[in-house]
C-alpha positions in Angstrom: 0.0 0.0 0.0 1.3 3.4 -1.0 0.8 4.9 2.4 2.9 2.3 4.1 5.7 2.7 1.6 5.8 6.4 2.3 5.7 6.2 6.1 9.4 6.0 6.7 9.9 9.1 4.5 7.4 11.2 6.5 9.1 11.4 9.8 9.0 15.0 11.1 11.3 16.6 13.6 11.4 19.7 15.9 8.9 21.0 18.4 5.3 21.6 17.7 4.5 25.2 16.8 1.0 26.4 17.3 -1.8 26.7 14.8 -0.4 29.8 13.0 2.2 27.5 11.4 -0.5 25.0 10.3 -1.9 25.5 6.8 -5.6 24.8 6.3 -6.4 23.3 2.9 -9.0 25.2 0.9 -9.2 22.6 -1.8 -12.8 22.1 -2.8 -12.2 18.4 -3.6 -12.7 16.4 -6.7 -15.1 13.7 -7.7 -13.9 10.2 -6.7 -11.6 8.9 -9.4 -11.8 5.4 -8.0 -15.0 3.5 -7.3 -15.8 2.7 -3.7 -15.9 -1.0 -4.7 -12.2 -0.8 -5.7 -11.0 1.1 -2.6 -8.0 -0.6 -1.1 -9.0 0.4 2.5 -12.7 -0.5 2.2 -12.3 -3.7 4.3 -11.0 -1.7 7.2 -13.4 1.2 7.0 -17.1 1.7 7.8 -17.8 1.0 4.1 -17.1 -2.7 4.7 -20.7 -3.1 5.7 -22.1 -1.9 2.4 -23.1 -4.0 -0.6 -22.2 -3.0 -4.2 -25.4 -1.1 -4.9 -24.9 0.9 -1.7 -21.3 1.6 -2.6 -22.3 3.0 -5.9 -24.7 5.3 -4.1 -21.9 6.3 -1.7 -19.7 7.1 -4.7 -21.8 10.1 -5.5 -21.6 11.5 -2.0 -17.8 11.5 -1.5 -15.1 13.8 -2.8 -11.4 13.0 -2.8 -9.3 15.7 -1.1 -5.5 15.8 -0.8 -3.6 17.5 2.0 0.1 18.3 2.2 2.4 17.7 5.2 1.3 19.8 8.2 -2.0 20.9 6.6 -5.0 20.9 8.9 -7.9 18.7 7.8 -10.2 20.1 10.5 -9.6 22.2 13.6 -10.8 22.0 17.2 -14.0 24.1 17.7 -14.5 24.4 14.0 -18.1 23.7 12.9 -18.6 20.0 11.9 -19.7 20.1 8.3 -17.9 17.0 6.9 -16.8 13.5 7.8 -13.6 12.0 6.5 -12.5 8.5 5.5 -8.7 8.4 5.5 -7.5 6.7 2.3 -3.7 7.3 2.4 -1.2 8.6 4.8 -1.1 9.3 8.6 -2.8 12.0 10.6 -2.2 13.3 14.1 -5.3 14.0 16.3 -4.8 16.5 19.1 -6.4 18.9 21.5 -5.0 22.3 22.4 -5.2 23.1 26.1 -6.1 26.7 27.3 -2.4 27.4 28.1 -1.3 26.5 24.5 0.0 23.1 25.3 -0.9 20.2 23.0 -2.1 16.7 23.9 -2.1 14.2 21.1 -5.1 11.9 21.5 -4.3 9.5 18.6 -2.8 8.9 15.2 -5.1 8.0 12.3 -4.3 5.4 9.6 -6.0 4.4 6.3 -9.4 3.1 7.0 -10.1 5.3 9.9 -13.3 7.4 9.8 -13.0 10.9 11.3 -15.2 13.8 12.2 -18.1 12.0 13.9 -19.2 13.9 16.9 -22.4 14.5 19.0 -21.9 18.2 19.0 -21.9 20.8 16.3 -18.2 21.5 16.6 -15.0 19.3 16.4 -13.7 18.4 19.8 -10.1 18.0 18.5 -7.9 18.9 15.6 -6.6 16.7 12.8 -3.6 17.4 10.6 -1.5 15.6 8.1 1.9 14.3 9.2 2.9 13.7 5.6 0.8 13.8 2.4 -2.6 12.4 3.0 -5.7 11.6 0.9 -9.2 11.5 2.3 -12.7 10.8 1.0 -14.8 13.7 2.4 -18.6 13.4 2.9 -21.0 16.2 3.7 -22.4 15.7 7.2 -26.0 16.3 6.0 -25.8 14.0 3.0 -24.1 11.2 4.9 -26.7 11.4 7.7 -29.4 11.0 5.1 -27.5 8.1 3.5 -27.3 6.0 6.8 -30.9 6.6 7.9 -32.3 3.3 6.3 -29.1 1.2 6.7 -29.1 -0.5 10.1 -26.1 -2.7 9.1 -24.0 0.5 8.5 -25.1 1.9 11.8 -24.0 -1.4 13.5 -20.6 -1.1 11.8 -20.3 2.5 13.0 -21.2 1.4 16.5 -18.5 -1.3 16.4 -15.9 1.3 15.4 -17.1 3.7 18.1 -16.8 0.9 20.7 -13.2 0.2 19.5 -12.4 3.9 19.7 -13.7 4.0 23.3 -11.6 1.0 24.2 -8.5 2.7 22.7 -9.3 5.9 24.6 -9.5 3.9 27.9 -6.2 2.2 27.1 -4.7 5.6 26.5 -5.9 6.9 29.9 -4.2 3.9 31.5 -1.1 4.6 29.5 -1.0 8.2 30.7 -1.3 7.0 34.3 1.1 5.2 36.6 3.5 3.7 34.1 7.2 4.2 33.6 8.6 6.0 30.6 10.0 2.7 29.3 6.7 0.9 29.6 4.9 3.8 27.9 7.3 3.9 24.9 7.2 0.1 24.6 3.4 0.1 24.7 3.3 2.7 22.0 5.7 0.9 19.7 4.0 -2.5 20.1 0.5 -0.9 19.5 1.7 1.0 16.5 3.4 -2.2 15.1 0.1 -4.0 15.5 -1.9 -1.3 13.8 0.5 -1.2 10.8 0.2 -5.0 10.6 -3.5 -4.7 10.1 -2.8 -2.7 6.9 -0.8 -5.7 5.6 2.7 -4.9 6.6 3.8 -7.2 9.4 7.4 -6.6 10.1 10.0 -6.1 12.8 10.8 -2.8 11.2 8.2 -0.3 12.4 7.9 3.0 10.4 7.5 6.0 12.6 6.3 9.0 10.5 5.6 11.0 13.6 8.3 13.0 15.4 9.7 12.3 18.8 7.7 15.4 20.0 4.5 13.9 18.7 5.3 10.7 20.6 6.0 12.7 23.7 2.7 14.6 23.4 0.9 11.3 23.0 2.5 9.7 26.0 2.5 12.7 28.3 6.3 12.8 28.5 8.9 15.4 27.5 10.8 15.0 24.3 14.0 14.6 26.3 12.5 11.6 28.2 11.3 10.0 25.0 14.7 10.4 23.3 16.5 9.0 26.4 14.1 6.0 26.5 14.6 5.2 22.9 18.4 5.3 23.5 18.0 3.0 26.6 15.9 0.5 24.7 18.5 0.5 21.9 21.4 0.1 24.4 19.5 -2.9 25.9 19.1 -4.4 22.5 15.3 -4.2 22.5 15.2 -2.0 19.5 17.5 -0.5 16.8 16.9 3.1 15.9 16.8 3.6 12.1 16.0 6.8 10.1 12.3 7.3 10.3 11.7 3.9 11.9 12.8 1.4 14.5 13.6 -2.3 14.3 12.3 -4.6 17.1 15.3 -6.7 17.9 13.6 -8.4 20.8 9.8 -8.2 20.3 9.2 -10.5 23.3 10.9 -8.1 25.7 9.1 -5.1 24.2 5.8 -6.9 24.6 6.6 -7.8 28.2 7.3 -4.1 29.0 4.0 -3.2 27.3 2.1 -5.7 29.3 3.7 -4.7 32.6 
């Protein structure tokens, strides 16, 4: 998959700089150049619940939109007018705290469906780590589309439950765990998510920066860097450009399970 091949080349660096450095894409979008039935990420997305006739109907609702590195797909407190199915690339999801600090709440991969909220405004921001492509749906049109499709609603409920479980795991991760356990948990979890996209490997691409990882784990970038170095010194991982190699997956998994 194109997104996985590009992951290693997307690794950013440097500290996060607030929204004024983020570019918001104003691209209106283009009609889908690829039928939903041929979409490579369909088995992973909410669209997996739809039959061929329903997919043809969905074709007319979506628009493909491309975002460059660091472009904002949607912003916290922005009115929710669209939903997004991530087709290619990786996105960071984060909340800005009142004092300007950033808490990353997750990283989106192809197949993830973003923008669903019970309120009229987005509760977090999403931006592209590298180049990304999304299929964008009007909130109103999509709401009408799902009204008579209980099987799609069940699929959406399954994904919502999964997201809730991930959020609960993240709360535990931010709690009383050592830096080494946090980093190991992140690496194993990220490896497993990439494997679902068809790329099981001991080499784990890390398109996000060390600052991104720190903001996800509730650590400082210095602590994250020291922990990576410690894991490498202990022969648990090998640090590579834009990725790491799991030299001892069993030890990393043991740390993650501690």
